[in-house]
N, C-alpha and C positions, 0 to 999 in steps of 0.2 A: 691638167686635164684628167690624168689617170686618177689623181686623188679625188677629184669631183665625181668621177664615175663610181669609184669605190664607195664614197659617202652616199651617193644616190642609190646604189644597190643595197647598201645596208639599211637605208631608210625604207625602201620598198619591202625588204625582207621583214623588218620589224612591224610595219603596218599590216602585212599579210599574216604575220605570226599572231599579232594581237587579235585580228579578225577571226582567224581559225580558233584561237583559244576561247574567245568570247562565245562563238557559236557553239562549240563543243561543250563549253561550261553550261550553257542553257540546257542543252539536250541531256548532259550527264546529270545535272541536278534534278531534272524531271525523273530520270531513272533512279537516282538516289532517293527521291520521295517515294517511288514505288517499291524498289527492292531494299534499299538501305533502311528505310523507316518502317515500311509496312510488310516486307517479305514477299511481295508479288514478283515472281520471276518473269518479267516482261521481255521476251525475246522477239517481240514485234514492234520495237521502238521505231523502226523505219516507217510504220503505218502513220503515226502522227507527224513525223518530220516531213514525209513525202506529201501528206495532205496539206500542210502549211505551204510547201513550195508550189503545189498545184494551184492553190488559191492565188498565190502571188503571180503565177504565170497565166492564169485564165481570167481572173475577175477584174483587177484594176484597169488593164488595157481595154477590155470590152466596155467597161463603164465609161471610161474617158472617151473612147471612140463614139459611144452612144451620146455622150454629153456634147461632143462637137459635131455629131451627125455625119460621121465619115462614111457610113455604109451605103448611103444612097447616091453617091457621086459628088463631084466637086461642087456642083451648083448649089447643093443644099448645106454645105459645111458652114457652121456658124462662126468659126474662128478664122480670121484671114491668114494667120501664120500657118495653120494646118493646111488650109486650102492652097497656099503658095507652095508649101513643101510638097504636097502631093502632085501639083502641076510640075514641079521641078523633077520629080522622080518618074513622071509619066512616060518619057521616052523609053525607059527600060521596060515598062509594061503599060501600054496605052489603055487597057481595059479598066485601070483603076480610076480613070476620069469619070466613068459611068457608074461603077459599082465596086465595092470592096468587101472582102470576107475575112474575118479576124485571123483564122489559121492560115488561109491561103496567102493573104497579103500582110502577114504579121509584121515583117520587117518594115514595110512601108508605114503601116499604122503606128507602130511603136516609135519609129524614127521621127515622125511628124509630131506625135503627141509629146515626145521628150523635148522638142523645141519649145513648146508652151510651158512645160514643167520647169525647164531651165530658167525661164524668165519669171516664174511665179513660185517663190518659196512657200507661200501659204498653201497653195493648191498641192504642192509636192508633199508638204508635211501632213496635210489632211489625207492625201492618198495613202501615205505610209501608215498613219494611225488607223484609218478605216480598214485597210488590208490586214493589219495585225489583229484587230478586233475580230474581223470575220474569220481569220485563220484560227484564232483561239476558240471561237464558237464551233467551227467545223471540227477542230481537234477534240473539244469537249464532247461533241456528239459522237464521234468515233470512239472516244473513251467510254461513253455510256454503252454503246453497242458491245465493245470488247469486255465490259464488266460483267455481262451475263454469264459467260463461261467461267469468269473469275469467281463468281458466287458459288459455283458448284464443283469446280475442279481444283485439285491440289497439286502443287509442286510440278512434277515432270509433265503431266498431262496439260496443265495450264500453260506451261512454257511453250509446248508444241502448238497449242491452239492459238496463242498470241502470235507465234512465228508465222502461222498460216494466214492470220489476218493481215500481217504486214506484206506478205508475198502477194496476197489477193489484190491489194490496192495498187501496188507497183505494176502488176500485170495489166490491170485496167488502164493505168496511165500509159503504158507502153503500146497496147494494142488498140486503144481508142483515140483516134486522131483529134477528135473535137475538144478534148480537154486541154492538153498541152502539146499538141502536134505529134503525138505518138513517137515514132522512132527518130524523127527529125528535131523535135523540141520546138520551143518558141523563145523569142526575145521578151524581156520583161521591162515594163516602164521603169524609168530611173527617178526615184524620189530624191536622190542625192545630186542630181545633175546641175542644180542651181549653184552649186559651189564652183564647179568648173575645174578643168586641169587635173593635176595629180592630187590636189587637195580634196578631190571628190572621194577618193578611197580613204583618206585620213578621216574625213568627216563621217563617212559611213561607218568606219571602224569605231570611232568614238561613240556614235549613237548606239551601235550594237553593244559596246562595252557598258554603256549606261544601263541598257536593258538587262544585260547579264548581272550587273550590280544589284538591280532591283530583285532579280530572281534569287540571288544569293541571300539578300536580306530577308526575303519572304520565307525561303526554306529554313533559314536560321531561326526566324521567329516561330515558325511552326514546330521546329525541333524542340524549342524551349517552352512551348505552351502546353496546356493540358491535353490538347489534341495530339501533340507529338508523343506524349507519354502514353496516350491511349493506343496510338499506332504501334509503338514499340511493344506494348503489352500484348496486342493482337499478334504481332510478329513472333514474339517469343513463346507465348502460350495462349492460343486462341480460346481454348475452353475456359481457362481462368478469366480471360477478358469478358467472355459472354456471361459467366457467373456473376461478375461484378457489374453487369448491366450494360455493357458496351454493345452497340449494334454493329457487329462486324460486317454484315452485309452492306449497310449504308457506308461504312468507313471505306471498304474496298471500292465501292462504286464511286464515291467522291474523290478518292485519291487517284483513280484511273482517269477520271474526267479532268481534274486539275492538272495532273502531270502531262496528259495528252495535249491540253491547251498550251502549256508551257513549251513542249517540244514542237508544236505546230508553229508557234511564234518564232522559234529558232529556225525552222525550215523556211519560213517566209523571209526572214532577215537574210538568210544565206542566198536565197534566190535573187533578192534585190541586190545584194553585194556582187554576186557573180554576173548579173545582168541577163540571165537566161535560165531556162528550165528544160531538162530532158529527162525522161523517166528513168533511163538506164543509169543515171548518176545517183539515184536513190536506191542503193542495193543494201542487202542485209549486212554485208561485211563492213561497209563504211558507216552506216547509221544505226546498226544494232550491235554488232560484235565489238567494234572499236569503243563505243561508250561503255560496254561491259568491262573491257580490258582496263580502261582508265579509272572506272569506279573501283574495281577490285585492286588496282595498283595503288590508288590513294588510300583506300580503306572505306568499305561500305558502312553506312550508318553515321558518317562523319563528313559534314559538308566541307570542312577545311581540308580533310584528306582528299575529297573529290577534286577540290581546286588544285591541290598539289599534284595529284595523279594526272589531271588534265594538262597542267603546265609542263610536267616532265615529259609526258608522251608526245604532246603536240610539238614541243620544241625539238625533241630528238627526231621526230618524223620529218619536220621541215628542214632540219640541218642535213639529214640524209638525202632528202629530195634536192636540196641546194647543191650538194657536192657529190651526187650519185655518179656524175661523169668521171670523177677521180676514183670511185670504187669499182667501176666496171672492169678494169684490167685485173684486179685482184680477186674478183668473185668468180666462182666456178659456174654461175648461172646468170641469167639476164637480170639486170638491176631492177627491171620493172616489177619483179616478184619480191623485192626486198621488203616492201611495206607489209605484205601479207605474212611473210615469214617472220618479220619482226613482231607482228601482232601475236602470232602463235607462240613464239619463243618467250616473249615477255609474260604471257599468261601462264605458260607452263612453269617458268621460274618463280613467279609469284606464288602459285599454288603449292609448289614444293618448299620454297624457302621461307616465305612469309605470307601465309594465306589470309592473315588479318589486314594486310596492306601496310603502307608506309606509316600511316597514322591510324591506329586502331580506334574503334569507337570507345569513348569514355562514358562512364555513368553520368547522367544528367540529374542533378538534384533539383527537386521542386523549389527549394529556397537556397540562396547562396550561403556559404559558410558563415560569413559575417552576420547575416540576418539570423541564422540559427543560433549563433553565439549570443547575439543580443537578446533573443527570446529566452534562452537558457538563463542568462544573467538576470533578466527581469523576473523570471519565475523564482529564482533563488532569493533575490532581494525581497520579493513579496512574501516568501515563506519565512524569512528571518524576521520580517516586521510583524 
């Protein structure tokens, strides 16, 4: 029995670890695209992550509620499963038989909608894809808005402006109840509920990992493409890039839009995995400064380094969280502050000991060595003939 519980705990830990790793990898790669490839110091990364989470918390539940006509009372509900569910919950709140409101009756609506999703994998998958696409569109729109100061400001001033953008959105989510419930938050519909049981989290984690894999592939392809070389040229010497005919204004705008869309997808996936959204969970320490620490730890400008830095930091953080009860007696402060202290200490040590990160950026050649060698040999043989 003890052995089974130990195996079960290890299984849960590994599933959560992979989920955290995949989510942060998506967000960190979006930052890598902005800072590592383009040199944009985005200290407002929480803006796009929170936007994606707010979309997941506000849009799919409302749309499905409208689809089943839950807002006008039980008599008008089109799905018998939802109607029966609301009748079953009515003793707790009799007024829901006549009328419901998404924020006020969020738990009732989401609980009943999830019963339909649990029996309909196609609808669940469609809800997931539609929400991710909408989150990406909202993220791209916010990236477009944030790109305007990026076209005019440089370095420190740009970083402060983007930080203010991120704080602005989280404040709106916190104080505006109609978006995601304000200070109380909302439950989120579950597109993974059709799996059932503990395998729900494993399935969700694997889907998130697949999305993270596509993001890795995309950033890798961009890095090795002519666009990637143009971004690095702009990052290293903007004037020289403009002299060579590169439109640095359009490049900055497009990078901010694409990276914000990617981060918003990560925010939506995290909201679906967690099963709820509350604005206070999307703060600058968790979704701006932590990604910066992991990118710098692994090595900016190198997506493999970002992957390594993310894996090292997330694993260390989760191990500490898992065994923080054992650390409490030996620490001179409360263990709840250990995460923030770890973030600061790691960042300071990196900047002092190895500012280039674990895996520094390597030069990317337009052509591979073997291809260059074949071209040289072909030229030599042609010259001899």
